C-alpha positions in Angstrom: 28.4 195.0 57.0 30.0 197.3 59.9 33.7 196.8 60.6 32.8 195.2 64.1 31.9 191.8 62.3 34.6 189.1 61.5 33.4 186.8 58.6 34.9 183.1 58.5 33.1 181.6 55.5 35.2 179.5 53.5 32.9 176.8 51.9 29.8 177.0 50.1 27.8 174.6 52.4 27.8 176.5 55.6 25.4 178.0 58.1 26.7 181.3 59.9 25.5 182.1 63.0 26.0 185.3 64.8 27.3 185.1 68.7 28.4 188.0 70.8 32.2 187.9 71.1 34.6 190.9 72.2 36.9 192.1 69.6 40.5 193.1 70.1 39.3 196.6 71.1 36.2 196.6 72.9 36.3 200.3 73.7 36.2 201.3 70.2 33.0 199.7 69.0 29.7 200.0 71.0 28.3 196.8 69.8 30.9 193.9 69.9 30.0 190.8 68.1 31.6 188.1 65.6 29.9 185.8 63.1 30.8 182.0 63.5 30.8 179.6 60.8 29.0 176.1 61.5 29.4 173.7 59.0 26.7 171.7 58.0 28.9 168.8 56.6 28.7 165.8 59.2 30.6 162.9 57.7 34.3 163.0 57.9 36.8 161.0 56.4 38.0 158.6 59.2 39.7 155.4 60.0 36.8 153.1 60.8 34.1 155.0 58.6 32.1 152.6 56.4 31.7 153.9 52.9 29.2 152.7 50.0 31.2 151.9 46.6 29.5 153.6 44.0 31.7 152.9 41.1 33.8 150.3 39.8 33.6 146.6 40.2 32.3 146.6 43.7 29.8 148.9 43.2 26.8 148.6 45.6 28.7 147.1 48.3 30.1 148.5 52.1 33.5 148.5 52.9 35.5 150.0 55.8 38.4 152.8 55.5 41.2 151.0 57.1 43.8 153.7 56.2 44.1 156.9 54.7 46.6 157.1 51.8 46.4 160.8 50.8 43.5 163.4 50.3 42.3 161.4 47.1 42.5 157.8 48.1 41.9 155.6 51.2 42.7 151.8 51.7 39.4 150.2 52.2 38.4 146.5 53.1 35.1 144.8 53.4 35.8 141.2 54.2 32.1 140.3 54.9 30.8 142.0 51.8 33.2 140.7 49.4 35.3 143.6 48.8 38.9 143.1 48.7 41.6 145.2 50.5 42.6 147.8 48.2 43.2 151.3 47.1 40.2 153.4 46.1 39.5 157.2 45.2 37.3 159.0 47.7 35.4 160.3 44.6 34.1 156.7 43.8 33.1 156.5 47.5 30.3 157.7 49.5 30.4 158.0 53.4 27.7 156.7 55.5 26.8 157.6 58.7 28.2 154.4 60.3 31.5 154.6 62.0 33.3 151.6 63.8 34.3 153.1 67.2 38.1 152.7 68.1 39.1 151.1 65.0 42.8 150.3 64.8 44.6 152.2 61.9 45.8 149.7 59.2 43.9 146.8 60.7 44.1 143.5 58.8 41.2 141.9 57.3 40.4 139.5 60.5 40.3 142.6 62.5 38.0 144.5 60.0 35.8 141.2 60.0 35.7 141.0 63.8 34.9 144.9 64.4 32.3 144.6 61.6 30.2 141.5 63.3 31.0 142.9 66.8 29.1 146.2 66.2 26.6 144.6 63.9 27.2 147.1 61.0 25.3 145.0 58.2 22.4 144.9 60.3 22.5 148.5 61.1 22.9 149.7 57.4 20.1 147.3 56.5 18.0 149.1 58.9 18.9 152.8 57.3 16.4 154.3 54.9 19.4 154.3 52.5 19.5 150.6 52.3 15.9 150.4 52.1 15.5 152.8 49.3 18.4 150.5 47.2 16.5 147.7 48.1 13.3 148.6 46.6 15.0 150.2 43.4 16.4 146.7 43.2 13.0 145.0 43.3 11.5 147.5 41.2 14.3 146.8 38.2 13.6 143.1 38.5 10.0 143.3 37.8 8.6 141.7 34.6 6.2 143.5 32.3 3.4 141.6 33.9 4.2 142.5 37.5 4.3 146.1 36.1 0.8 145.7 34.8 -0.5 144.0 37.7 0.7 146.8 40.0 -0.7 149.4 37.6 -4.0 147.7 38.3 -3.8 147.7 42.1 -2.7 151.2 41.9 -5.9 152.4 40.1 -8.0 150.4 42.5 -6.6 151.9 45.5 -7.2 155.4 43.8 -10.9 154.3 43.2 -11.5 153.1 46.6 -10.1 156.5 48.0 -12.0 158.8 45.6 -15.4 157.0 46.4 -14.6 157.5 50.2 -13.4 161.1 49.8 -16.8 161.4 47.7 -18.9 160.3 50.3 -17.5 162.0 53.1 -17.8 165.3 51.1 -21.5 164.6 50.4 -22.1 164.2 54.1 -20.4 167.3 54.9 -22.7 169.1 52.5 -26.0 167.6 54.1 
């Protein structure tokens, strides 16, 4: 790489974009440009961020970050989902795209409940593809052996109907 480029890449998941910017001495180089890094990370740890607990006794429940304790832990609370207010490690949480706007830092459970209901967070969560996928996994895990057998038979019937239709279309195309 020529000496007129600067690289600001620090993380693995970054996308590099080239933009034209003059360097410190524009007379020294014919082409002046710098490389800027645009991170692909969109979800940040912030007060009011809705999180999905993926480990522990509250696994599978939603909570809100009420306060950030340090770079490893946060104070979370989920009064409408049954999560008590406690400190939780970030490695056991997954950040969602949902954020409560203008959420006060260190708000009590009653305030958390009020903001959750005001912004309809649980309804927004249930509309996400993530929540739908978790729900379908839950339903699939609850199937009995006979239910799995019935779905197998229905899939075979569907496959047969599709194959017959495709064959008829191919025969019409040949003639």
